[in-house]
N, C-alpha and C positions, 0 to 999 in steps of 0.2 A: 752549695758545695756538696759534692758527691763524697761517698765513703772513701774511695780511692784517694781523692784530693785531700780529704781531712787526714787520712792515715799518712800521707806524704808530708803534710803540713806539721803534725805533731813530731817534736823533738824527742824521740824515745831514747832512754838511757842506755847504758852499755848493756844491760840485760834485755833490751828491747821492751821496756816497760815505762809507763807513766801513771802518776798518781791520779786518782778519780775521786773527787769529793762528790758525796751524794747528799742532796738537799730535799726536804719535804717541800714539794711544790704548793702545798696549802698553807702550812704554819711557817715556812722558811726556816724551820729548825734543821741543823747540820746532823745528819743521821750517822754517816760512817765514812771511812776513808779505805779504799781498796786500790788495786792496781790493775791496769788493762795493758794488753799487748794488741797488736794489729789484728789478731784473729778474734779476740774478745769484742774489740771495738766493732769489728764487722758484724758479728752475731748480735750485738747490742742494737745496731742500726736495723738489721734485717728483721729481727724479732719484735722489737719495740720494748724489750725487758733487759734489765742488766745482766751483763755477763762480765766476769773478771777472770784475772789469771791467779792462782793461788801460788804464793811463793814457797809456802810449806810443803804443799803437795805436789807442786810442779804440774798442775793441770788446770784446764778451764773449769769454771764453775758458773752455774747460772743461780744467782742469788734467789733463795726462797724456793728452788725446785724441790727440795726435801722437805722443808717445814711448811710450806704453803705461803711464806711471807714474801711474796713476789714484790718486784719494783718495777711499775710500768713507767717508761721513760716519757716525760712530758716536753722537756727542752734539753738540748745539749749545747755546751759551750766550752771555749778553751781560752787560757789566759794569754796575757801580752806577750810572754816569752815561748809560748806554744809548747810548753813542757808539763802542763797539768790541765785536767779536764773537770768540768763541772756538770753533773746531771741532777736536774730537778725531777723528781719522781713522785708517783701516787704510791704510797707505802701501804701494803696490805699486811696488817700485823706489825709486830715488833721488828725493828731493823737489826737489833743486836742479838747474838746468839745466847745472851744471858737472859733473853725475854723482855729486855728494856726497850723503850721506844726508841732511844738513840744509844749509840756505843759511847757517846761523850757525856756520860752521867757522873763521872768523878771529878767534882769541882776542886779547885785548888784555890786555898785563901791567899790573897795577895796583901801586902802591906797598904794601909790606907784604903781599902776597899769600902769599909762602912762610910768613911768620910765622903768618898766619891758618890756613893749612892744618896747620901743626904744632900750633897751638893745638886746632884741631878734633881732630886724632888724639889729643891728650892728654886731650881732654875725653870721650873714650869713643865716638868714631864708629866702633864696632866693625865694622859691616856696610856701610861707606861703598863698599868694593870691589865689593859686589854690584850696587850700582846703577851703578857705572862699568862693570862687566862686562856688564850688561843693556845699556847704551848702545853699547859696542864691538860686541856680538853684533847688535844692531840695524843699525849701520853696515854690518858685513859682510854682513848679509841684503840690505840694499838696494844696495850698491856692488858687491859680489862682486870684490874685488880679486884679481888673478891671483896665484896661488901661495899664498894664505892657507888654513890648515887649515880655518877655518870655511867659507870658500867651497866647498871641496871637499865638506864635509858637506852643505851646502845644495845643491848641484848633483847630489849623489848621491840626495838625497830622504829621505823620512821613514823608509824601511825601513833605510837605512844608519845613519841617526841612532839609531834604535831598537836596532839591533845593537850600537852603541857604548854605549848606556846599559845594555843587558844585561851586555855585557863588563865595563863598569866596576863595576857592581853586584856581579858575581861576585868582582872582585878586591878590593873592599871586604871581601866576606865572608871571603876567603882570608886577607887582611892581619889582619882581627881575629881569626881562628882561630889565626894564627901568633903572635898576642900581639906584633906588631911595630907599634909606634905610629908610627913614622917612616914606614914603608910605608903604614900606614893614613891618615896625614895625606895623603900623596900621592895615594892611590887615591880618597880622599873628595873631594879637590879635582877629580879628573878627572871624577868622577861628577856633582858639582854643575855643572861646566861643560857637560857633555853634556846634563844635564837642562835647563839654561837654553837650550841650542841647540834642544832639542826644543819648549820652551814657544814659542820665537819661531817656529819653523816653523809651529807650530799656531795662532799669533796669540793666545796666552793670556798675559795680563799676569801678572808675578809677584805683583802686588798682590792678584790674585784668590786665589792660592794662600794668601797671608798672611791673607786674610779667612776662608778655610776654616779655618786653624789657629785663629784668633781666635775664630771661631764655635764650635769644638769644645771649646776650653779650658774646663774646669770644668763640662762638661756631664755629669750623671749618667747620661743615656741611652745613652752610648757608652763603649765600653772603649778607643777608639782613643787618647784624651788625657784625662787628668784633671786 
């Protein structure tokens, strides 16, 4: 679909605008909501970076042009009613003007939330912590809070992160050779954490790793997974 065709497909409101939801392509976290018009949609497609229409200032704005927190567009879609857009982006730095990773950081306490969370745990949400950890690592990558260990790793760069992955992998091997399952649990947790930090630093979604595993499973042409 061409930009012109897409522009004609979208059902713009009376002001010539449509809401655009921006999502982190790596962590899948929703980052912000803004508005697009035909011109900002065209500039977003042409440049590969997000452009919006500021309702308060009455002008186009290139997200991150001033702060450096640019959003490189990975994919773009629109909903079934053709009146809202979804942009999956590679976010550089925080998405929110407050310095937060996401604009949606103010939680709302709902009645029965604790009971629902407990029910989810008992229903077998075994790997829920992995998604939460991916989200937290994404926050640290964007916000770089002072004193946080993850900030330290990201600031030191990929070589430091790789060194830690190597060290933790060695510790896992030692723990397994020692037959110490308690030590192995701890070291395996450390290895998984540092591996997820590495994936975030490289901009590689965990979903893509899962897709590789799924693709290999049951394939007779490889001995990596049966």
